[in-house]
N, CA, C and O atoms as a GROMACS GRO file, in nm:
protein
  260
    1UNK      N    1   0.084  -0.120   0.000
    1UNK     CA    2   0.000   0.000   0.000
    1UNK      C    3   0.088   0.125   0.000
    1UNK      O    4   0.193   0.126   0.064
    2UNK      N    5   0.045   0.229  -0.071
    2UNK     CA    6   0.122   0.355  -0.066
    2UNK      C    7   0.102   0.425   0.068
    2UNK      O    8   0.005   0.400   0.140
    3UNK      N    9   0.195   0.512   0.099
    3UNK     CA   10   0.186   0.587   0.225
    3UNK      C   11   0.076   0.692   0.216
    3UNK      O   12   0.045   0.741   0.107
    4UNK      N   13   0.018   0.725   0.330
    4UNK     CA   14  -0.079   0.834   0.337
    4UNK      C   15  -0.004   0.966   0.339
    4UNK      O   16   0.100   0.978   0.403
    5UNK      N   17  -0.056   1.064   0.267
    5UNK     CA   18   0.009   1.194   0.266
    5UNK      C   19  -0.048   1.281   0.377
    5UNK      O   20  -0.167   1.275   0.409
    6UNK      N   21   0.039   1.363   0.435
    6UNK     CA   22  -0.004   1.462   0.534
    6UNK      C   23  -0.083   1.570   0.462
    6UNK      O   24  -0.048   1.608   0.350
    7UNK      N   25  -0.188   1.621   0.525
    7UNK     CA   26  -0.269   1.729   0.468
    7UNK      C   27  -0.186   1.857   0.464
    7UNK      O   28  -0.146   1.908   0.569
    8UNK      N   29  -0.160   1.909   0.345
    8UNK     CA   30  -0.068   2.023   0.329
    8UNK      C   31  -0.115   2.147   0.403
    8UNK      O   32  -0.033   2.218   0.462
    9UNK      N   33  -0.246   2.174   0.401
    9UNK     CA   34  -0.298   2.292   0.470
    9UNK      C   35  -0.284   2.280   0.620
    9UNK      O   36  -0.253   2.378   0.688
   10UNK      N   37  -0.306   2.160   0.671
   10UNK     CA   38  -0.298   2.138   0.816
   10UNK      C   39  -0.154   2.147   0.864
   10UNK      O   40  -0.128   2.201   0.972
   11UNK      N   41  -0.060   2.095   0.786
   11UNK     CA   42   0.078   2.095   0.834
   11UNK      C   43   0.136   2.236   0.839
   11UNK      O   44   0.231   2.261   0.914
   12UNK      N   45   0.078   2.329   0.761
   12UNK     CA   46   0.123   2.469   0.765
   12UNK      C   47   0.061   2.544   0.883
   12UNK      O   48   0.116   2.645   0.928
   13UNK      N   49  -0.052   2.496   0.933
   13UNK     CA   50  -0.127   2.571   1.034
   13UNK      C   51  -0.115   2.516   1.176
   13UNK      O   52  -0.137   2.589   1.273
   14UNK      N   53  -0.080   2.388   1.189
   14UNK     CA   54  -0.078   2.325   1.321
   14UNK      C   55   0.053   2.255   1.348
   14UNK      O   56   0.120   2.208   1.256
   15UNK      N   57   0.089   2.248   1.477
   15UNK     CA   58   0.206   2.173   1.519
   15UNK      C   59   0.165   2.087   1.639
   15UNK      O   60   0.075   2.123   1.715
   16UNK      N   61   0.232   1.974   1.655
   16UNK     CA   62   0.207   1.890   1.772
   16UNK      C   63   0.310   1.925   1.879
   16UNK      O   64   0.429   1.940   1.850
   17UNK      N   65   0.264   1.939   2.003
   17UNK     CA   66   0.355   1.966   2.114
   17UNK      C   67   0.419   1.834   2.157
   17UNK      O   68   0.381   1.727   2.110
   18UNK      N   69   0.515   1.843   2.246
   18UNK     CA   70   0.582   1.724   2.294
   18UNK      C   71   0.490   1.628   2.366
   18UNK      O   72   0.510   1.506   2.362
   19UNK      N   73   0.388   1.682   2.431
   19UNK     CA   74   0.294   1.597   2.504
   19UNK      C   75   0.181   1.546   2.416
   19UNK      O   76   0.093   1.473   2.462
   20UNK      N   77   0.182   1.585   2.287
   20UNK     CA   78   0.082   1.533   2.193
   20UNK      C   79  -0.038   1.623   2.172
   20UNK      O   80  -0.130   1.585   2.099
   21UNK      N   81  -0.039   1.740   2.233
   21UNK     CA   82  -0.149   1.834   2.210
   21UNK      C   83  -0.127   1.905   2.077
   21UNK      O   84  -0.016   1.906   2.023
   22UNK      N   85  -0.234   1.966   2.023
   22UNK     CA   86  -0.224   2.036   1.895
   22UNK      C   87  -0.221   2.186   1.921
   22UNK      O   88  -0.308   2.241   1.989
   23UNK      N   89  -0.119   2.251   1.867
   23UNK     CA   90  -0.101   2.394   1.884
   23UNK      C   91  -0.134   2.464   1.752
   23UNK      O   92  -0.093   2.419   1.645
   24UNK      N   93  -0.209   2.574   1.760
   24UNK     CA   94  -0.244   2.649   1.641
   24UNK      C   95  -0.252   2.797   1.673
   24UNK      O   96  -0.213   2.841   1.781
   25UNK      N   97  -0.303   2.873   1.578
   25UNK     CA   98  -0.316   3.018   1.597
   25UNK      C   99  -0.453   3.052   1.654
   25UNK      O  100  -0.550   2.979   1.634
   26UNK      N  101  -0.460   3.164   1.723
   26UNK     CA  102  -0.588   3.217   1.770
   26UNK      C  103  -0.664   3.275   1.652
   26UNK      O  104  -0.605   3.318   1.554
   27UNK      N  105  -0.794   3.278   1.664
   27UNK     CA  106  -0.878   3.343   1.565
   27UNK      C  107  -0.879   3.494   1.591
   27UNK      O  108  -0.836   3.539   1.697
   28UNK      N  109  -0.927   3.571   1.496
   28UNK     CA  110  -0.944   3.717   1.506
   28UNK      C  111  -0.811   3.791   1.522
   28UNK      O  112  -0.806   3.893   1.591
   29UNK      N  113  -0.704   3.743   1.459
   29UNK     CA  114  -0.574   3.805   1.481
   29UNK      C  115  -0.519   3.878   1.360
   29UNK      O  116  -0.409   3.933   1.367
   30UNK      N  117  -0.591   3.879   1.248
   30UNK     CA  118  -0.529   3.928   1.124
   30UNK      C  119  -0.572   4.068   1.082
   30UNK      O  120  -0.493   4.140   1.020
   31UNK      N  121  -0.694   4.110   1.111
   31UNK     CA  122  -0.734   4.244   1.069
   31UNK      C  123  -0.839   4.300   1.164
   31UNK      O  124  -0.887   4.231   1.254
   32UNK      N  125  -0.874   4.427   1.143
   32UNK     CA  126  -0.962   4.504   1.233
   32UNK      C  127  -0.905   4.498   1.375
   32UNK      O  128  -0.975   4.464   1.470
   33UNK      N  129  -0.777   4.533   1.386
   33UNK     CA  130  -0.709   4.525   1.515
   33UNK      C  131  -0.716   4.657   1.593
   33UNK      O  132  -0.685   4.661   1.712
   34UNK      N  133  -0.758   4.763   1.526
   34UNK     CA  134  -0.756   4.897   1.588
   34UNK      C  135  -0.849   4.904   1.709
   34UNK      O  136  -0.818   4.969   1.809
   35UNK      N  137  -0.963   4.838   1.699
   35UNK     CA  138  -1.061   4.847   1.808
   35UNK      C  139  -1.038   4.745   1.920
   35UNK      O  140  -1.103   4.752   2.024
   36UNK      N  141  -0.945   4.652   1.899
   36UNK     CA  142  -0.916   4.552   2.001
   36UNK      C  143  -0.812   4.606   2.099
   36UNK      O  144  -0.720   4.678   2.061
   37UNK      N  145  -0.829   4.571   2.224
   37UNK     CA  146  -0.739   4.624   2.327
   37UNK      C  147  -0.600   4.562   2.313
   37UNK      O  148  -0.588   4.450   2.263
   38UNK      N  149  -0.497   4.633   2.356
   38UNK     CA  150  -0.362   4.578   2.349
   38UNK      C  151  -0.349   4.445   2.424
   38UNK      O  152  -0.279   4.355   2.379
   39UNK      N  153  -0.416   4.434   2.537
   39UNK     CA  154  -0.412   4.311   2.615
   39UNK      C  155  -0.469   4.193   2.535
   39UNK      O  156  -0.414   4.083   2.535
   40UNK      N  157  -0.579   4.221   2.467
   40UNK     CA  158  -0.644   4.116   2.386
   40UNK      C  159  -0.555   4.077   2.268
   40UNK      O  160  -0.546   3.959   2.233
   41UNK      N  161  -0.491   4.176   2.206
   41UNK     CA  162  -0.404   4.149   2.091
   41UNK      C  163  -0.280   4.069   2.132
   41UNK      O  164  -0.235   3.981   2.058
   42UNK      N  165  -0.225   4.099   2.249
   42UNK     CA  166  -0.110   4.023   2.300
   42UNK      C  167  -0.150   3.877   2.322
   42UNK      O  168  -0.076   3.785   2.287
   43UNK      N  169  -0.267   3.857   2.382
   43UNK     CA  170  -0.313   3.721   2.410
   43UNK      C  171  -0.339   3.643   2.282
   43UNK      O  172  -0.308   3.524   2.273
   44UNK      N  173  -0.396   3.712   2.182
   44UNK     CA  174  -0.426   3.650   2.053
   44UNK      C  175  -0.298   3.609   1.981
   44UNK      O  176  -0.298   3.511   1.906
   45UNK      N  177  -0.189   3.684   2.002
   45UNK     CA  178  -0.064   3.657   1.932
   45UNK      C  179   0.005   3.530   1.976
   45UNK      O  180   0.084   3.472   1.901
   46UNK      N  181  -0.024   3.486   2.097
   46UNK     CA  182   0.041   3.365   2.149
   46UNK      C  183  -0.029   3.241   2.093
   46UNK      O  184  -0.149   3.246   2.065
   47UNK      N  185   0.043   3.130   2.078
   47UNK     CA  186  -0.018   3.010   2.022
   47UNK      C  187  -0.132   2.958   2.110
   47UNK      O  188  -0.127   2.968   2.233
   48UNK      N  189  -0.233   2.902   2.046
   48UNK     CA  190  -0.347   2.846   2.116
   48UNK      C  191  -0.337   2.694   2.115
   48UNK      O  192  -0.290   2.635   2.018
   49UNK      N  193  -0.382   2.632   2.222
   49UNK     CA  194  -0.394   2.486   2.226
   49UNK      C  195  -0.537   2.452   2.184
   49UNK      O  196  -0.632   2.506   2.240
   50UNK      N  197  -0.551   2.364   2.087
   50UNK     CA  198  -0.684   2.328   2.039
   50UNK      C  199  -0.762   2.254   2.146
   50UNK      O  200  -0.705   2.188   2.232
   51UNK      N  201  -0.894   2.268   2.138
   51UNK     CA  202  -0.980   2.202   2.236
   51UNK      C  203  -0.976   2.051   2.215
   51UNK      O  204  -0.937   2.003   2.109
   52UNK      N  205  -1.016   1.978   2.316
   52UNK     CA  206  -1.018   1.832   2.311
   52UNK      C  207  -1.112   1.782   2.200
   52UNK      O  208  -1.092   1.674   2.144
   53UNK      N  209  -1.214   1.862   2.170
   53UNK     CA  210  -1.311   1.824   2.069
   53UNK      C  211  -1.252   1.832   1.928
   53UNK      O  212  -1.281   1.746   1.844
   54UNK      N  213  -1.172   1.934   1.900
   54UNK     CA  214  -1.116   1.953   1.766
   54UNK      C  215  -0.988   1.874   1.743
   54UNK      O  216  -0.950   1.848   1.628
   55UNK      N  217  -0.922   1.836   1.850
   55UNK     CA  218  -0.791   1.772   1.840
   55UNK      C  219  -0.788   1.646   1.752
   55UNK      O  220  -0.699   1.635   1.668
   56UNK      N  221  -0.882   1.551   1.767
   56UNK     CA  222  -0.876   1.430   1.684
   56UNK      C  223  -0.886   1.458   1.535
   56UNK      O  224  -0.822   1.389   1.456
   57UNK      N  225  -0.966   1.557   1.496
   57UNK     CA  226  -0.981   1.588   1.354
   57UNK      C  227  -0.851   1.638   1.294
   57UNK      O  228  -0.814   1.599   1.184
   58UNK      N  229  -0.782   1.724   1.366
   58UNK     CA  230  -0.656   1.779   1.318
   58UNK      C  231  -0.548   1.671   1.317
   58UNK      O  232  -0.468   1.664   1.224
   59UNK      N  233  -0.546   1.588   1.420
   59UNK     CA  234  -0.447   1.480   1.426
   59UNK      C  235  -0.465   1.384   1.310
   59UNK      O  236  -0.367   1.329   1.259
   60UNK      N  237  -0.589   1.363   1.268
   60UNK     CA  238  -0.616   1.276   1.154
   60UNK      C  239  -0.555   1.334   1.027
   60UNK      O  240  -0.504   1.260   0.943
   61UNK      N  241  -0.561   1.467   1.012
   61UNK     CA  242  -0.505   1.532   0.894
   61UNK      C  243  -0.352   1.530   0.898
   61UNK      O  244  -0.287   1.523   0.793
   62UNK      N  245  -0.294   1.537   1.018
   62UNK     CA  246  -0.150   1.540   1.033
   62UNK      C  247  -0.086   1.401   1.031
   62UNK      O  248   0.036   1.388   1.018
   63UNK      N  249  -0.167   1.299   1.042
   63UNK     CA  250  -0.117   1.163   1.049
   63UNK      C  251  -0.045   1.127   0.919
   63UNK      O  252  -0.095   1.153   0.810
   64UNK      N  253   0.070   1.066   0.933
   64UNK     CA  254   0.150   1.032   0.815
   64UNK      C  255   0.156   0.882   0.791
   64UNK      O  256   0.209   0.839   0.688
   65UNK      N  257   0.105   0.802   0.882
   65UNK     CA  258   0.113   0.657   0.867
   65UNK      C  259  -0.008   0.602   0.796
   65UNK      O  260  -0.017   0.481   0.775
   0.00000   0.00000   0.00000
């Protein structure tokens, strides 16, 4: 059988942490930033850990085996 390919879009957007959690970007971080508070923008800039509900779907896309 041929190998499964990693989903190209997912591999650019998500990374797996050492403990196996999925790390991604926060939403609402790219535009209309003028009205958002500096505190909110700082928090948005840091990587987000995906929820337990979304994690299996992303891991399925990142799976290479």
